[in-house]
C-alpha positions as CSV (number, residue, x, y, z in Angstrom):
1,X,-11.1,-11.4,-3.4
2,X,-12.5,-12.9,-0.2
3,X,-11.3,-16.4,0.6
4,X,-12.8,-18.9,3.0
5,X,-11.3,-21.8,5.0
6,X,-9.9,-24.8,3.1
7,X,-9.9,-23.1,-0.3
8,X,-6.8,-23.2,-2.5
9,X,-5.5,-19.7,-3.1
10,X,-2.6,-20.7,-5.2
11,X,-2.0,-23.9,-7.2
12,X,1.5,-24.8,-8.3
13,X,2.1,-27.5,-11.0
14,X,5.8,-28.2,-11.3
15,X,8.5,-30.8,-10.8
16,X,8.2,-31.8,-7.2
17,X,11.6,-30.3,-6.0
18,X,10.8,-27.0,-7.7
19,X,7.3,-26.9,-6.2
20,X,8.9,-27.7,-2.8
21,X,11.5,-24.9,-3.0
22,X,8.9,-22.1,-3.3
23,X,6.8,-23.3,-0.4
24,X,8.2,-21.1,2.4
25,X,8.3,-18.0,0.2
26,X,4.7,-18.4,-1.0
27,X,3.4,-19.0,2.6
28,X,5.4,-16.1,4.0
29,X,4.0,-13.7,1.4
30,X,0.4,-14.9,1.3
31,X,0.0,-15.5,5.1
32,X,1.3,-12.2,6.3
33,X,-0.3,-9.9,3.6
34,X,-3.6,-11.8,3.7
35,X,-3.7,-11.4,7.5
36,X,-3.1,-7.6,7.3
37,X,-5.5,-7.1,4.4
38,X,-8.2,-9.0,6.4
39,X,-7.6,-7.0,9.5
40,X,-7.8,-3.8,7.5
41,X,-11.0,-4.8,5.8
42,X,-12.6,-5.4,9.3
43,X,-11.3,-2.0,10.5
44,X,-12.7,-0.2,7.5
45,X,-16.0,-2.0,7.8
46,X,-16.3,-0.8,11.4
47,X,-15.5,2.8,10.3
48,X,-18.7,2.8,8.1
49,X,-17.2,4.8,5.2
50,X,-14.8,7.0,7.2
51,X,-11.2,7.1,6.0
52,X,-8.7,4.8,7.7
53,X,-5.1,5.9,7.7
54,X,-2.6,3.0,8.2
55,X,-0.2,4.2,10.9
56,X,1.7,0.9,11.9
57,X,5.3,1.1,10.6
58,X,6.9,1.8,14.0
59,X,5.2,-1.2,15.6
60,X,5.5,-3.7,12.7
61,X,7.7,-6.8,13.1
62,X,10.5,-5.5,11.0
63,X,10.9,-3.2,7.9
64,X,9.4,-5.7,5.4
65,X,6.4,-6.3,7.5
66,X,5.8,-2.6,7.8
67,X,6.3,-1.8,4.1
68,X,4.3,-4.8,2.7
69,X,1.9,-4.8,5.5
70,X,1.0,-1.2,4.6
71,X,0.5,-2.3,1.0
72,X,-1.8,-5.0,2.2
73,X,-3.7,-2.6,4.5
74,X,-4.4,-0.3,1.5
75,X,-5.6,-3.2,-0.5
76,X,-7.9,-4.1,2.4
77,X,-9.5,-0.7,2.3
78,X,-7.3,1.9,4.0
79,X,-7.2,5.3,2.3
80,X,-3.5,5.5,2.6
81,X,-0.4,4.9,4.8
82,X,2.0,6.9,6.9
83,X,4.8,4.8,5.4
84,X,6.4,7.0,2.8
85,X,8.5,4.2,1.3
86,X,5.3,2.2,0.7
87,X,3.8,5.2,-1.0
88,X,6.9,5.5,-3.3
89,X,7.2,1.8,-4.1
90,X,3.5,1.1,-4.8
91,X,2.1,4.5,-5.8
92,X,-0.4,4.7,-2.9
93,X,-1.4,7.8,-1.0
94,X,0.8,8.9,1.9
95,X,-1.3,10.3,4.8
96,X,-0.7,11.5,8.3
97,X,-0.2,14.5,10.5
98,X,2.7,15.9,12.5
99,X,4.2,14.4,15.6
100,X,4.0,15.6,19.2
101,X,7.7,16.4,18.9
102,X,6.8,19.0,16.3
103,X,4.7,20.8,19.0
104,X,7.3,20.4,21.7
105,X,10.1,21.8,19.5
106,X,8.5,25.2,19.4
107,X,8.2,27.8,22.2
108,X,4.5,27.2,22.4
109,X,1.6,25.3,20.8
110,X,0.2,28.2,18.8
111,X,3.5,28.9,17.1
112,X,3.9,25.2,16.2
113,X,0.4,25.1,14.7
114,X,0.8,28.4,12.9
115,X,4.1,27.3,11.4
116,X,2.6,23.9,10.3
117,X,-0.3,25.7,8.7
118,X,2.0,27.8,6.6
119,X,3.9,24.8,5.4
120,X,0.8,22.7,4.7
121,X,-2.2,25.0,4.1
122,X,-4.0,22.4,2.0
123,X,-3.5,19.5,4.4
124,X,-3.6,21.2,7.8
125,X,-4.6,18.6,10.5
126,X,-3.3,19.7,13.9
127,X,-2.4,17.3,16.7
128,X,-4.2,18.8,19.7
129,X,-3.4,16.5,22.7
130,X,0.2,17.4,23.4
131,X,-0.7,19.5,26.4
132,X,-4.5,19.7,26.9
133,X,-7.0,18.9,24.2
134,X,-9.9,21.2,25.3
135,X,-8.0,23.9,27.2
136,X,-5.1,24.4,24.8
137,X,-5.1,22.2,21.7
138,X,-8.5,22.9,20.2
139,X,-8.5,26.7,21.1
140,X,-5.1,27.1,19.5
141,X,-6.2,25.2,16.4
142,X,-9.3,27.3,16.1
143,X,-7.2,30.5,16.3
144,X,-5.0,29.3,13.5
145,X,-8.1,28.3,11.4
146,X,-9.6,31.7,12.0
147,X,-6.4,33.4,10.8
148,X,-6.2,31.2,7.7
149,X,-9.8,32.2,6.9
150,X,-9.1,35.9,7.4
151,X,-6.1,35.6,5.1
152,X,-8.3,34.0,2.4
153,X,-6.6,30.6,2.5
154,X,-9.2,27.9,1.5
155,X,-9.9,25.5,4.3
156,X,-10.4,22.5,2.0
157,X,-8.7,19.8,4.0
158,X,-8.2,20.7,7.6
159,X,-9.0,19.6,11.1
160,X,-7.6,18.2,14.3
161,X,-6.3,14.8,15.6
162,X,-6.7,13.4,19.1
163,X,-4.3,10.8,20.1
164,X,-5.2,10.1,23.7
165,X,-7.8,10.3,26.4
166,X,-11.5,9.5,26.1
167,X,-12.0,9.8,22.4
168,X,-15.8,9.8,22.5
169,X,-16.0,12.6,25.0
170,X,-13.1,14.7,23.7
171,X,-14.4,14.5,20.1
172,X,-17.9,15.6,21.1
173,X,-16.6,18.6,23.1
174,X,-14.1,19.5,20.3
175,X,-16.8,19.4,17.7
176,X,-18.9,21.8,19.8
177,X,-16.0,24.2,20.0
178,X,-15.2,24.0,16.3
179,X,-18.8,24.3,15.2
180,X,-19.3,27.4,17.4
181,X,-16.4,29.0,15.7
182,X,-17.8,28.2,12.2
183,X,-15.7,25.1,11.5
184,X,-18.3,22.4,11.7
185,X,-16.8,20.8,8.6
186,X,-13.4,20.3,10.1
187,X,-12.0,16.8,10.1
188,X,-11.8,15.2,13.6
189,X,-9.3,12.4,13.4
190,X,-8.5,10.0,16.1
191,X,-5.7,7.5,16.8
192,X,-4.5,5.7,20.0
193,X,-4.4,1.9,19.8
194,X,-7.6,1.6,17.7
195,X,-9.0,-1.5,16.2
196,X,-12.4,-2.5,14.7
197,X,-13.9,-3.2,18.1
198,X,-13.0,0.2,19.6
199,X,-14.0,2.0,16.4
200,X,-17.4,0.2,16.5
201,X,-17.8,1.1,20.1
202,X,-17.0,4.8,19.5
203,X,-19.4,4.8,16.6
204,X,-22.1,3.5,18.9
205,X,-21.3,6.3,21.4
206,X,-21.8,8.8,18.5
207,X,-18.2,10.0,18.7
208,X,-17.6,13.0,16.4
209,X,-14.8,11.3,14.6
210,X,-14.7,11.0,10.8
211,X,-11.1,10.0,10.2
212,X,-9.1,7.2,11.9
213,X,-5.4,6.5,12.2
214,X,-4.9,2.8,13.0
215,X,-1.5,1.5,13.8
216,X,-0.3,-1.2,16.2
217,X,-3.4,-3.3,16.3
218,X,-3.7,-3.3,12.5
219,X,-0.1,-3.9,11.4
220,X,0.3,-6.7,13.9
221,X,-3.3,-8.0,13.7
222,X,-3.0,-7.8,17.5
223,X,-6.0,-10.1,18.4
224,X,-5.2,-12.8,15.8
225,X,-1.6,-12.4,14.8
226,X,-1.3,-15.4,12.4
227,X,-3.0,-16.5,9.2
228,X,-3.0,-20.3,8.9
229,X,-2.4,-20.9,5.3
230,X,-0.7,-24.2,4.4
231,X,0.9,-25.7,1.3
232,X,0.1,-29.4,0.7
233,X,0.7,-31.9,-2.0
234,X,-2.7,-32.7,-3.6
235,X,-1.8,-34.9,-6.7
236,X,1.2,-36.4,-8.5
237,X,1.8,-37.4,-12.1
238,X,4.7,-39.4,-13.6
239,X,6.5,-38.0,-16.6
240,X,4.9,-40.5,-18.9
241,X,1.4,-40.2,-17.4
242,X,-1.5,-38.0,-18.6
243,X,-3.6,-38.2,-15.4
244,X,-2.9,-36.9,-11.9
245,X,-3.1,-39.4,-9.1
246,X,-4.8,-37.8,-6.1
247,X,-3.1,-37.7,-2.7
248,X,-4.5,-37.0,0.7
249,X,-3.1,-36.1,4.1
250,X,-4.7,-37.7,7.2
251,X,-4.7,-36.3,10.7
252,X,-6.2,-36.8,14.1
253,X,-7.4,-33.2,13.6
254,X,-10.2,-33.3,11.1
255,X,-9.6,-29.8,9.9
256,X,-6.0,-30.8,8.8
257,X,-7.3,-33.6,6.5
258,X,-6.6,-32.2,3.0
259,X,-8.9,-32.2,-0.1
260,X,-7.2,-34.4,-2.7
261,X,-6.8,-34.0,-6.5
262,X,-6.2,-31.3,-9.1
263,X,-8.9,-28.7,-8.2
264,X,-10.6,-25.5,-9.1
265,X,-13.1,-23.3,-7.4
266,X,-16.5,-21.8,-8.5
267,X,-18.1,-19.0,-6.6
268,X,-21.8,-19.2,-6.7
269,X,-23.8,-15.9,-6.5
270,X,-27.5,-15.4,-5.9
271,X,-28.6,-13.8,-9.1
272,X,-31.1,-11.4,-7.6
273,X,-28.7,-9.8,-5.1
274,X,-25.2,-10.5,-6.4
275,X,-24.3,-11.9,-3.0
276,X,-22.2,-15.0,-2.4
277,X,-24.4,-18.1,-1.9
278,X,-21.5,-20.6,-1.5
279,X,-18.2,-21.6,-2.9
280,X,-17.8,-25.0,-4.7
281,X,-14.5,-26.8,-4.8
282,X,-14.4,-29.4,-7.7
283,X,-11.9,-31.2,-9.9
284,X,-10.5,-29.4,-12.9
285,X,-12.4,-31.5,-15.5
286,X,-15.8,-30.7,-14.0
287,X,-18.1,-28.2,-15.6
288,X,-21.5,-26.7,-14.7
289,X,-24.3,-25.1,-16.6
290,X,-26.3,-22.3,-15.0
291,X,-29.3,-23.5,-16.9
292,X,-29.3,-26.7,-14.9
293,X,-30.3,-27.2,-11.3
294,X,-27.4,-27.4,-8.9
295,X,-27.4,-29.4,-5.7
296,X,-25.0,-28.4,-3.0
297,X,-24.3,-30.3,0.2
298,X,-22.2,-29.7,3.3
299,X,-19.1,-32.0,3.1
300,X,-19.0,-32.3,6.9
301,X,-22.7,-33.0,7.2
302,X,-23.6,-34.4,3.7
303,X,-27.3,-34.9,4.5
304,X,-27.7,-31.1,4.6
305,X,-28.5,-30.2,0.9
306,X,-29.5,-27.1,-1.0
307,X,-31.0,-27.2,-4.5
308,X,-30.5,-24.1,-6.7
309,X,-32.9,-23.7,-9.5
310,X,-31.9,-22.7,-13.1
311,X,-31.9,-18.9,-13.5
312,X,-31.5,-18.2,-9.8
313,X,-27.7,-18.4,-9.5
314,X,-24.5,-17.4,-11.4
315,X,-21.1,-19.1,-11.4
316,X,-17.6,-17.6,-11.6
317,X,-14.4,-19.6,-11.6
318,X,-12.0,-17.9,-9.2
319,X,-8.5,-19.1,-10.0
320,X,-6.6,-17.4,-12.9
321,X,-3.5,-18.5,-14.8
322,X,-0.4,-16.6,-13.7
323,X,2.6,-18.6,-15.0
324,X,2.7,-20.9,-18.0
325,X,5.9,-23.1,-18.2
326,X,7.8,-20.5,-16.3
327,X,6.6,-17.5,-18.2
328,X,4.4,-14.9,-16.5
329,X,1.2,-14.4,-18.5
330,X,-0.6,-12.3,-15.9
331,X,-0.5,-8.5,-15.6
332,X,-0.7,-7.4,-12.0
333,X,-2.8,-4.3,-11.5
334,X,-1.7,-1.3,-9.5
335,X,-2.3,-1.4,-5.8
336,X,-5.1,1.2,-5.9
337,X,-6.8,-0.8,-8.6
338,X,-6.5,-3.9,-6.6
339,X,-8.0,-2.0,-3.7
340,X,-11.0,-0.9,-5.8
341,X,-11.5,-4.5,-7.0
342,X,-11.3,-5.8,-3.4
343,X,-14.0,-3.3,-2.2
344,X,-16.3,-4.6,-4.9
345,X,-15.6,-8.2,-3.9
346,X,-16.3,-7.4,-0.2
347,X,-19.7,-6.0,-1.2
348,X,-20.7,-9.5,-2.4
349,X,-20.7,-10.6,1.2
350,X,-23.9,-10.6,3.2
351,X,-24.0,-8.1,6.1
352,X,-24.6,-11.1,8.4
353,X,-21.3,-12.5,7.3
354,X,-19.4,-9.2,7.8
355,X,-20.6,-8.5,11.4
356,X,-17.7,-8.4,13.8
357,X,-19.2,-10.6,16.5
358,X,-20.6,-14.1,15.8
359,X,-20.7,-13.7,12.0
360,X,-22.7,-16.1,9.8
361,X,-20.4,-18.5,7.9
362,X,-20.2,-18.9,4.2
363,X,-20.6,-22.5,2.9
364,X,-17.6,-24.1,1.2
365,X,-18.9,-27.2,-0.5
366,X,-17.2,-30.1,-2.4
367,X,-18.5,-31.4,-5.7
368,X,-20.0,-34.9,-5.6
369,X,-17.0,-36.2,-7.6
370,X,-14.4,-34.7,-5.3
371,X,-16.3,-35.8,-2.2
372,X,-16.5,-39.4,-3.5
373,X,-12.8,-39.3,-4.3
374,X,-12.0,-38.0,-0.8
375,X,-14.1,-40.7,0.9
376,X,-12.6,-43.4,-1.2
377,X,-9.1,-42.4,-0.3
378,X,-10.0,-42.1,3.4
379,X,-11.5,-45.6,3.3
380,X,-8.4,-47.0,1.6
381,X,-6.1,-45.4,4.2
382,X,-8.2,-46.7,7.1
383,X,-7.6,-50.2,5.8
384,X,-3.8,-49.9,5.8
């Protein structure tokens, strides 16, 4: 599901040395895959329902980043990946077209297209920019499509891919040529260093593209290549104690001051719309009743308060139990099921929050009890 700054994603309760040993592995897995899933979600949002193919393996920072990054991209919303091993390992769709080398290995472009169409009649997307998109590639693709139609081969999933040049102009001209030949339902796919901003711009230009292959800038999250998750000690308990003692980390940078204590998170939804109103971080022994009014306040500016009336909001606790005394009690869904769940969760965001430029923030509040604990610890530490 979506996560916001300063929220705990994973809580580990363990002897301190065991908890310390897993730190680097947990951060490596969560930070990288959360980063790529986030980037993929933004790219898919910009595409406004068009299919996104993940094309990044060759530019990923190593094989693992490529394989598991592709998995994360599918979870984030991509329709599939060009990484065949990811497809095999995680049972996700493998998508793509042929390479320029396929075209260049034949005597001419038409022969290359014709041969490919015979091999893949039900997935015939032809790469048209090896020599000249409008003078050679599209005309040869149309010739092959016409021959397939004459031979009675169903044109169920077919089209072209453009990998260079002015994608807006070329896609519009290509569409005119395809439509004039009776192929107005052909897929027009584009690649070439795409990201959410370029896709958004091409959409604004009414580019005739309805499928996108996104590689380098997705698998590397080019404009923001690191996810800043941290792993901090929040509370300790002696072997003979029943209560956790909260711990806090101070810093000259206020964003690095941790929230102390053994915590959980409630997500608060507006009942009428199902959209996220705010998230509330509280201590594990705190409970709330939707039949009572709920007062939220900004922990950074606590004089800013919002009162939610009974019957206007719904609560959901986010964290789920995965391991119990070393035994896994959680069943992990298949990747495509996680993807479906993720899409439903993304729909709980307001459009103002999802916009690519200057998005509206989602409030992450602290309970009064947790806030008072934090202030108390800060005051104690300032007297040292």
